[in-house]
Wavefront OBJ file of the C-alpha trace (Angstrom):
o trace
v 109.788 149.698 117.369
v 108.950 153.228 116.179
v 106.650 154.302 113.357
v 109.556 154.594 110.921
v 110.634 151.024 111.571
v 107.018 149.794 111.182
v 106.765 151.563 107.821
v 110.052 150.062 106.673
v 108.930 146.564 107.731
v 105.619 146.997 105.942
v 107.344 148.157 102.758
v 109.732 145.159 102.831
v 106.796 142.767 103.375
v 104.922 144.227 100.450
v 108.088 144.046 98.284
v 108.530 140.350 99.166
v 104.871 139.748 98.354
v 105.229 141.404 94.934
v 108.291 139.299 94.140
v 106.471 136.100 95.110
v 103.540 137.081 92.874
v 105.783 137.888 89.939
v 107.787 134.661 90.450
v 104.571 132.569 90.488
v 103.350 134.215 87.278
v 106.671 133.650 85.501
v 106.869 129.997 86.577
v 103.253 129.314 85.614
v 103.723 131.020 82.282
v 106.815 128.926 81.603
v 104.946 125.683 82.443
v 102.046 126.646 80.139
v 104.462 127.599 77.336
v 106.319 124.278 77.532
v 103.098 122.253 77.636
v 101.638 124.234 74.746
v 104.732 123.724 72.609
v 104.477 119.992 73.232
v 100.845 120.096 72.128
v 101.686 122.140 69.025
v 104.193 119.490 67.912
v 101.404 116.907 67.976
v 99.125 119.032 65.824
v 98.330 117.578 62.349
v 98.098 120.143 59.529
v 94.853 122.026 59.666
v 93.610 120.338 62.869
v 93.802 120.843 66.604
v 96.598 119.180 68.567
v 96.325 115.447 69.086
v 97.386 115.949 72.686
v 97.004 119.374 74.408
v 98.183 119.113 78.037
v 98.494 122.826 78.756
v 94.864 123.447 79.815
v 94.623 120.418 82.096
v 98.025 121.147 83.711
v 97.067 124.779 84.312
v 93.714 123.866 85.779
v 95.281 121.195 87.982
v 97.876 123.581 89.372
v 95.253 126.253 90.118
v 93.011 123.715 91.874
v 95.784 122.123 93.942
v 97.695 125.372 94.706
v 94.974 127.582 96.129
v 97.617 129.953 97.550
v 98.562 131.192 94.066
v 97.442 134.780 93.197
v 94.553 134.205 90.732
v 94.826 137.393 88.594
v 98.581 137.211 88.016
v 98.379 133.435 87.421
v 95.983 133.982 84.550
v 98.136 136.772 83.201
v 101.239 134.585 83.258
v 99.368 131.685 81.679
v 97.962 133.936 78.963
v 101.457 135.116 78.064
v 102.603 131.464 77.912
v 99.770 130.541 75.518
v 100.330 133.514 73.252
v 104.106 133.076 73.094
v 103.767 129.412 72.141
v 101.325 130.191 69.311
v 103.320 133.160 68.010
v 106.596 131.217 68.086
v 104.962 128.446 66.043
v 103.916 130.950 63.356
v 100.364 131.775 64.397
v 98.736 135.024 63.435
v 97.557 137.623 65.928
v 93.945 136.627 65.291
v 94.495 132.867 65.693
v 96.569 133.488 68.848
v 93.801 135.569 70.364
v 91.062 133.034 69.555
v 93.012 129.968 70.634
v 94.124 131.651 73.876
v 90.531 132.655 74.540
v 89.320 129.108 74.046
v 91.985 127.739 76.316
v 91.342 130.239 79.125
v 87.552 129.895 78.880
v 87.752 126.206 79.737
v 90.331 126.625 82.506
v 88.483 129.513 84.134
v 85.184 127.572 84.073
v 86.758 124.473 85.649
v 88.624 126.575 88.217
v 85.514 128.500 89.261
v 83.523 125.266 89.684
v 86.223 123.449 91.639
v 86.464 126.348 94.098
v 82.986 125.376 95.282
v 84.060 121.900 96.412
v 85.990 120.807 99.524
v 89.599 119.650 99.517
v 88.624 115.964 99.545
v 86.849 116.332 96.186
v 89.617 118.481 94.720
v 92.095 115.702 95.554
v 89.807 112.848 94.369
v 89.592 111.362 97.878
v 85.875 110.576 97.922
v 83.911 107.915 95.941
v 81.869 110.632 94.220
v 84.941 112.823 93.446
v 85.432 111.188 90.071
v 81.833 112.065 89.150
v 82.507 115.675 90.228
v 85.674 115.572 88.048
v 83.670 114.254 85.093
v 80.942 116.929 85.335
v 83.422 119.780 85.786
v 85.476 118.534 82.790
v 82.270 118.505 80.733
v 81.495 122.077 81.751
v 85.094 123.250 81.077
v 85.149 121.499 77.674
v 81.795 123.050 76.751
v 83.080 126.498 77.634
v 86.122 125.972 75.395
v 83.756 124.751 72.669
v 81.770 127.982 72.846
v 84.881 129.929 71.820
v 85.859 127.098 69.447
v 82.544 127.509 67.693
v 83.599 131.084 66.925
v 87.165 130.169 65.983
v 86.366 127.209 63.709
v 84.780 129.209 60.850
v 87.467 131.893 61.118
v 90.546 129.708 61.331
v 89.505 126.538 59.480
v 86.577 127.664 57.333
v 84.203 125.085 58.866
v 80.887 125.262 60.696
v 80.375 126.711 64.148
v 78.571 123.653 65.559
v 81.242 121.375 64.150
v 83.882 123.570 65.845
v 82.037 123.312 69.151
v 81.717 119.548 69.076
v 85.320 119.025 67.925
v 86.705 121.409 70.547
v 84.496 119.837 73.204
v 85.618 116.262 72.493
v 89.286 117.230 72.264
v 89.231 119.167 75.532
v 87.228 116.467 77.384
v 89.720 113.783 76.390
v 92.664 115.884 77.532
v 91.053 116.952 80.803
v 89.927 113.450 81.791
v 93.283 111.880 81.078
v 95.666 114.522 82.469
v 93.798 116.293 85.290
v 93.358 113.214 87.570
v 97.165 112.661 87.630
v 97.672 116.163 89.001
v 94.747 116.206 91.466
v 95.528 112.844 93.003
v 99.332 113.182 93.028
v 100.893 112.131 96.408
v 103.629 113.994 98.146
v 106.893 113.215 96.359
v 109.170 111.155 98.673
v 111.319 108.158 97.918
v 109.926 106.533 101.068
v 106.374 106.765 99.640
v 107.133 105.109 96.329
v 106.568 101.499 97.557
v 103.167 102.490 98.996
v 101.961 103.743 95.623
v 101.494 100.109 94.691
v 98.894 98.655 96.981
v 99.089 95.057 95.674
v 100.018 92.569 98.350
v 101.773 89.413 97.226
v 104.034 86.784 98.843
v 107.768 87.515 98.787
v 108.397 84.546 96.516
v 106.682 86.517 93.739
v 108.797 89.679 93.563
v 107.076 90.898 90.361
v 103.595 90.593 91.933
v 103.041 94.313 92.467
v 103.997 95.057 88.878
v 101.926 92.376 87.173
v 98.943 94.642 86.320
v 101.251 97.262 84.791
v 103.167 94.557 82.910
v 99.891 93.173 81.556
v 98.977 96.689 80.339
v 102.292 96.892 78.452
v 101.745 93.446 76.979
v 98.221 94.310 75.840
v 99.506 97.494 74.138
v 102.207 95.419 72.379
v 99.557 92.972 71.236
v 97.421 95.839 69.943
v 100.351 97.142 67.880
v 101.166 93.673 66.517
v 97.589 92.687 65.571
v 96.383 96.120 64.478
v 92.914 97.008 63.263
v 90.340 99.409 64.828
v 89.414 96.918 67.553
v 92.974 96.814 68.873
v 92.485 100.040 70.788
v 90.269 98.124 73.217
v 92.842 95.436 73.968
v 94.318 97.231 77.018
v 90.955 97.742 78.762
v 90.994 94.556 80.904
v 94.535 95.354 82.004
v 93.480 98.918 82.920
v 90.691 97.558 85.064
v 93.108 95.163 86.746
v 95.348 98.138 87.473
v 92.372 100.006 88.925
v 91.603 97.036 91.221
v 95.221 96.712 92.313
v 96.684 100.231 92.526
v 95.879 103.487 94.136
v 94.012 106.101 92.149
v 97.160 108.109 91.279
v 98.957 105.100 89.824
v 95.827 104.113 87.924
v 95.350 107.633 86.550
v 99.023 107.709 85.452
v 98.721 104.415 83.562
v 95.429 105.590 82.015
v 97.182 108.740 80.882
v 99.935 106.713 79.172
v 97.299 104.539 77.448
v 95.258 107.571 76.301
v 98.282 109.427 75.001
v 99.270 106.322 73.021
v 95.847 106.213 71.372
v 95.718 109.977 70.700
v 99.157 109.927 69.080
v 98.437 106.640 67.278
v 95.506 108.034 65.313
v 97.671 110.800 63.841
v 100.101 108.289 62.319
v 98.724 106.699 59.152
v 101.327 103.957 59.339
v 99.886 102.780 62.656
v 96.206 103.462 62.006
v 95.680 103.385 58.229
v 91.950 102.783 58.538
v 91.421 106.116 60.321
v 91.117 109.305 58.302
v 92.612 111.911 60.634
v 91.123 114.672 58.472
v 87.600 113.292 59.057
v 86.329 115.261 62.010
v 83.600 112.709 62.714
v 86.145 109.832 62.988
v 88.528 111.786 65.180
v 85.600 113.148 67.219
v 84.338 109.641 67.844
v 87.747 108.325 68.953
v 88.413 111.255 71.294
v 85.026 110.980 72.941
v 85.643 107.235 73.277
v 89.005 107.856 74.960
v 87.387 110.297 77.394
v 84.732 107.755 78.378
v 87.218 104.872 78.553
v 89.465 106.960 80.899
v 86.674 107.535 83.357
v 86.075 103.795 83.892
v 89.363 102.814 85.565
v 89.223 106.037 87.627
v 85.789 105.136 88.935
v 86.919 101.638 89.827
v 90.079 102.905 91.520
v 88.063 105.488 93.451
v 85.590 102.888 94.705
v 88.433 100.551 95.650
v 90.157 103.339 97.574
v 86.912 104.022 99.504
v 86.466 100.309 100.088
v 90.026 99.891 101.346
v 89.640 102.879 103.709
v 86.383 101.403 105.068
v 88.085 98.004 105.625
v 90.920 99.704 107.511
v 88.440 101.567 109.701
v 86.517 98.351 110.446
v 89.737 96.510 111.196
v 90.758 99.322 113.579
v 87.331 99.238 115.274
v 87.600 95.454 115.664
v 91.223 95.523 116.928
v 91.480 98.580 119.156
v 89.922 99.498 122.467
v 87.904 102.681 121.908
v 88.760 104.219 125.304
v 92.508 103.618 125.592
v 93.353 103.503 121.852
v 95.502 100.359 122.336
v 94.882 96.813 121.053
v 91.955 94.978 122.568
v 92.386 91.544 124.188
v 91.717 89.474 121.085
v 93.914 91.548 118.768
v 96.737 91.761 121.315
v 96.808 88.011 121.859
v 96.714 87.281 118.119
v 99.476 89.812 117.292
v 101.598 88.753 120.263
v 101.425 85.072 119.290
v 102.580 85.899 115.762
v 105.349 88.174 117.020
v 106.627 85.629 119.567
v 106.719 82.929 116.932
v 108.670 85.247 114.598
v 111.134 86.397 117.241
v 111.602 82.846 118.544
v 112.390 81.468 115.080
v 115.148 84.069 114.703
v 116.559 83.539 118.190
v 115.902 87.131 119.264
v 115.065 87.971 122.914
v 111.731 89.482 124.009
v 109.913 90.375 127.193
v 106.308 90.339 128.339
v 104.819 92.843 130.820
v 101.597 92.441 132.733
v 100.433 95.700 134.280
v 97.587 96.454 136.739
v 96.552 99.854 138.102
v 96.641 99.620 141.887
v 93.340 99.856 143.813
v 91.464 100.806 140.651
v 88.125 99.448 141.905
v 88.333 101.640 145.007
v 89.174 104.655 142.741
v 86.143 103.856 140.567
v 83.782 103.433 143.512
v 84.984 106.600 145.227
v 85.272 109.045 142.336
v 82.995 107.513 139.673
v 83.489 105.809 136.311
v 84.215 109.051 134.455
v 87.332 109.619 136.552
v 88.185 105.951 136.198
v 88.017 106.270 132.421
v 90.320 109.326 132.546
v 92.793 107.360 134.660
v 92.737 104.509 132.108
v 93.315 106.959 129.272
v 96.164 108.604 131.131
v 97.796 105.219 131.762
v 97.453 104.144 128.132
v 99.167 107.440 127.113
v 102.053 106.604 129.452
v 102.291 103.125 127.952
v 102.281 104.281 124.356
v 104.848 106.977 124.996
v 107.188 104.597 126.906
v 107.577 101.865 124.259
v 108.648 101.728 120.631
v 106.429 101.531 117.575
v 107.557 97.938 117.073
v 106.287 96.917 120.558
v 102.735 95.730 121.228
v 100.418 97.255 123.834
v 96.963 95.905 124.655
v 94.154 96.251 127.187
v 93.388 92.792 128.467
v 90.401 93.750 130.576
v 89.356 96.410 133.104
v 92.497 98.008 134.476
v 94.856 95.208 133.283
v 97.211 95.770 130.359
v 99.819 93.732 128.525
v 102.989 94.741 126.659
v 105.279 92.700 124.407
v 108.772 94.151 124.000
v 110.693 92.924 120.928
v 114.501 92.512 120.854
v 114.622 93.254 124.536
v 117.341 92.198 127.005
v 116.549 91.793 130.752
v 118.224 95.136 131.494
v 116.258 96.941 128.761
v 112.996 95.349 129.881
v 113.578 96.526 133.439
v 114.374 100.067 132.261
v 111.133 100.218 130.227
v 109.070 98.848 133.121
v 110.550 101.323 135.550
v 109.965 104.163 133.087
v 106.286 103.241 132.935
v 105.979 102.867 136.690
v 107.630 106.171 137.605
v 105.979 108.161 134.830
v 102.480 106.984 135.771
v 103.146 107.690 139.439
v 103.844 111.308 138.466
v 100.804 111.581 136.213
v 97.777 113.306 137.754
v 94.156 113.388 136.640
v 92.191 116.565 137.496
v 88.960 115.692 139.271
v 87.799 119.183 140.343
v 88.922 122.787 140.434
v 92.381 122.739 141.997
v 92.168 119.008 142.850
v 94.099 116.204 141.153
v 94.233 112.486 141.619
v 97.181 110.151 140.989
v 97.579 106.399 141.050
v 100.305 103.731 140.869
v 100.797 100.574 138.844
v 102.173 97.141 139.659
v 104.183 95.340 136.957
v 105.106 91.723 136.370
v 107.736 90.856 133.750
v 108.869 87.620 132.122
v 111.712 87.169 129.624
v 112.569 84.747 126.831
v 116.006 84.562 125.254
v 115.403 82.454 122.164
v 112.027 80.774 121.881
v 108.862 80.914 123.883
v 105.147 80.209 124.046
v 102.575 83.011 124.438
v 100.609 81.321 127.224
v 103.674 80.343 129.201
v 105.315 83.731 128.800
v 102.315 85.798 129.939
v 101.381 83.306 132.649
v 104.871 83.899 134.135
v 104.429 87.647 133.826
v 101.010 87.361 135.500
v 102.511 85.392 138.369
v 105.205 88.071 138.702
v 102.408 90.713 138.764
v 100.739 88.976 141.694
v 104.034 88.956 143.562
v 104.321 92.716 142.952
v 100.816 93.142 144.390
v 101.619 91.044 147.446
v 104.903 92.949 147.994
v 103.110 96.224 148.493
v 102.164 97.379 144.952
v 103.816 100.146 142.898
v 106.788 97.918 142.115
v 108.195 95.579 139.483
v 108.821 91.857 139.815
v 110.559 89.626 137.230
l 1 2 3 4 5 6 7 8 9 10 11 12 13 14 15 16 17 18 19 20 21 22 23 24 25 26 27 28 29 30 31 32 33 34 35 36 37 38 39 40 41 42 43 44 45 46 47 48 49 50 51 52 53 54 55 56 57 58 59 60 61 62 63 64 65 66 67 68 69 70 71 72 73 74 75 76 77 78 79 80 81 82 83 84 85 86 87 88 89 90 91 92 93 94 95 96 97 98 99 100 101 102 103 104 105 106 107 108 109 110 111 112 113 114 115 116 117 118 119 120 121 122 123 124 125 126 127 128 129 130 131 132 133 134 135 136 137 138 139 140 141 142 143 144 145 146 147 148 149 150 151 152 153 154 155 156 157 158 159 160 161 162 163 164 165 166 167 168 169 170 171 172 173 174 175 176 177 178 179 180 181 182 183 184 185 186 187 188 189 190 191 192 193 194 195 196 197 198 199 200 201 202 203 204 205 206 207 208 209 210 211 212 213 214 215 216 217 218 219 220 221 222 223 224 225 226 227 228 229 230 231 232 233 234 235 236 237 238 239 240 241 242 243 244 245 246 247 248 249 250 251 252 253 254 255 256 257 258 259 260 261 262 263 264 265 266 267 268 269 270 271 272 273 274 275 276 277 278 279 280 281 282 283 284 285 286 287 288 289 290 291 292 293 294 295 296 297 298 299 300 301 302 303 304 305 306 307 308 309 310 311 312 313 314 315 316 317 318 319 320 321 322 323 324 325 326 327 328 329 330 331 332 333 334 335 336 337 338 339 340 341 342 343 344 345 346 347 348 349 350 351 352 353 354 355 356 357 358 359 360 361 362 363 364 365 366 367 368 369 370 371 372 373 374 375 376 377 378 379 380 381 382 383 384 385 386 387 388 389 390 391 392 393 394 395 396 397 398 399 400 401 402 403 404 405 406 407 408 409 410 411 412 413 414 415 416 417 418 419 420 421 422 423 424 425 426 427 428 429 430 431 432 433 434 435 436 437 438 439 440 441 442 443 444 445 446 447 448 449 450 451 452 453 454 455 456 457 458 459 460 461 462 463 464 465 466 467 468 469 470 471 472 473 474 475 476 477
């Protein structure tokens, strides 16, 4: 490639980069514009919007998508804010002040979140919700600083009142909307069932949805009974959701609840006791919503950490640390359950008992470190030779067991031979230019309809001894 071609390639690359940057700015500006228009339509006369999702959505996108160009993203977002305010009849002065307040909060939150690792940005640690809370406070305070300037100019009220009102409004919006974006899972129809972590017997098909149903019922009860205390009716259901669902599901349900409250207080037919033009009343409610929203998120975050710890402990208790396959206890327990299940359905299965040939001699000659490498190499062969539905376990020393589900005699023989031949070809490097290989003897037993764990593996063990007596490195059934 000559210099001219390199120059052309460089120019094309730069052109593609500029198009990507422009496209990102346009898309982000469009998202901000749509979210701002939604918020403007919830704005009571002479007050800030009841729900203002634009800032939280913009901050969430900037935190999650760190590949976006920062400068052009803010330019695109600024245009989106200004267009929304101008289209709705705002003056040049109000547009400038409101856009400044919006960007001040987003920029503060963005700058702070850039200092934290990915796990905190995605709410994957127990303390991540606390980080979220503190950053939302800082971002809301920054918006309030500009709001303190805008309030006397736009609404003819005090600067401190403007700061507190802006702060409470922004905090409620950030804490209800931002967690949904930060904790959002990858969108896949196969992942949808896993979003609900509730485990319930099959005879209760609505089990996973009961917490969400209870939330809907509590909201309906609040609407039917009414009164200022009714806004607290859904709290027990929200905590049940936090105990039952993952943090993203909980944050989504909390968002729905919070939006309902924020929109409710602007409708005098639904909340006649609340004077929406009283800044102290609206301020109190919005701060209350912000603090209520943080509770279920904290509970869901702690439960997520607890569930992850339980999984790690279960794995430590069930898997052999060296070979990464099931240990003896876990293999026997899982195999008994699987055999009972397959037997009840009349499906065939096979048991393999496998023993590395002359392993004690190998250990004594080359040392335990080489022996451990040989065990690891053999477990890799085992795991790569069977299906995910099959069970593999280390029963002790150099002895392993395998349970093959839905396996005919011919298929079982093919799998056993694949393991034997693949391990025979596998070599472990013991020194510079030197490698060591070993062989394995395999005993197999088969059951066509029903079987007992002890009888099945005793037969496989007897077949293994025949393989040893017949010269090793072979399979006996």
